[in-house]
N, C-alpha and C positions, 0 to 999 in steps of 0.2 A: 391950686389943687394940691393934695397931699396923698401919700400912699399909706395904707393901713393894712396891717397883717391881722388876720383873724384865725385863731386856732379853735377848732371844735372837737368835742368828743361825742361819739355816737351813742345812742341808746335806742330802745324799742326797734331792734334790728329788723324784724319781720315787716313792720310798718314802714321803716325807712326804705327797704328794698322795693316796696310797692310804690312809693312816692318818688323814687330816684329818677325815673324818666322825666317827670315834670320838673324836678329840681334841676336836672342837667339842661333841659331846654331853657329854663329861666337863666341859668348861668351863661348859656350861649347868647341870649339876648343882651345880658350885661356886658359880655365881651364885645359884641357888635357895637354897643353904645359907648365903649371906651371906659366903662366903670369898673370892669374886672380885668386885672392884668394876668393872673394865672390862678389855677385852683386844682386841687386834687386830693385824694385820700392818702393817708399814710399806708405803707406797705402791709401793715397788719390789719387794715380796715377798721381800726378803732376810732378813727377821727379823720380830720382833714385840715388842710391849711389853704387859705385863700388870701389873695392880695388884691385890694381894691384901690382905685383912684377916686378920691372923693374930696369934697370941700372940707368936711370935718367928720368926727366920729358919729355925730347925729345923723348925717346922711347915710353912713354905713348901717346904722341901726334901722333906718327907714328901708334900705335895700333888703336887710334881713327880714323885716316885718312882712315883706311881699313874697319871700321865698316859700315855696310849697313845703319845704322841710320845717319851717317855723310852725305853720298851721298843724302839721302832723306831730309836732313835739318829739322830734327824733334826734335832737342834739342838745348839748349844753355848750355855752360859750366858755372856753377855758381862758382865752385871752383876746383882747382887742387893743391893739397898740398902733400909734402912728409910727411909721418906719421911714428912715432916711437911707435909701440905697446909695452906695458909692460907686457901684459898677452896674452896667446894664443888666 
């Protein structure tokens, strides 16, 4: 397993806020499954950073495909990169 950092920028803000409860519930499910390490919006609420534990980037893309935010088209992927943390 590897860690992946995903940086998103938000768009369609009114729609995003409608879908946010379902998105956050989905994130809780991923956290419980051990697939999500941490996630949260930037302080200015223009985007978010998420850290996943996955076999590869394709698995992260599959995780994203099932996210309610994806169907609602409320974000753009700015960056998806494998990450090697050196501290917990």
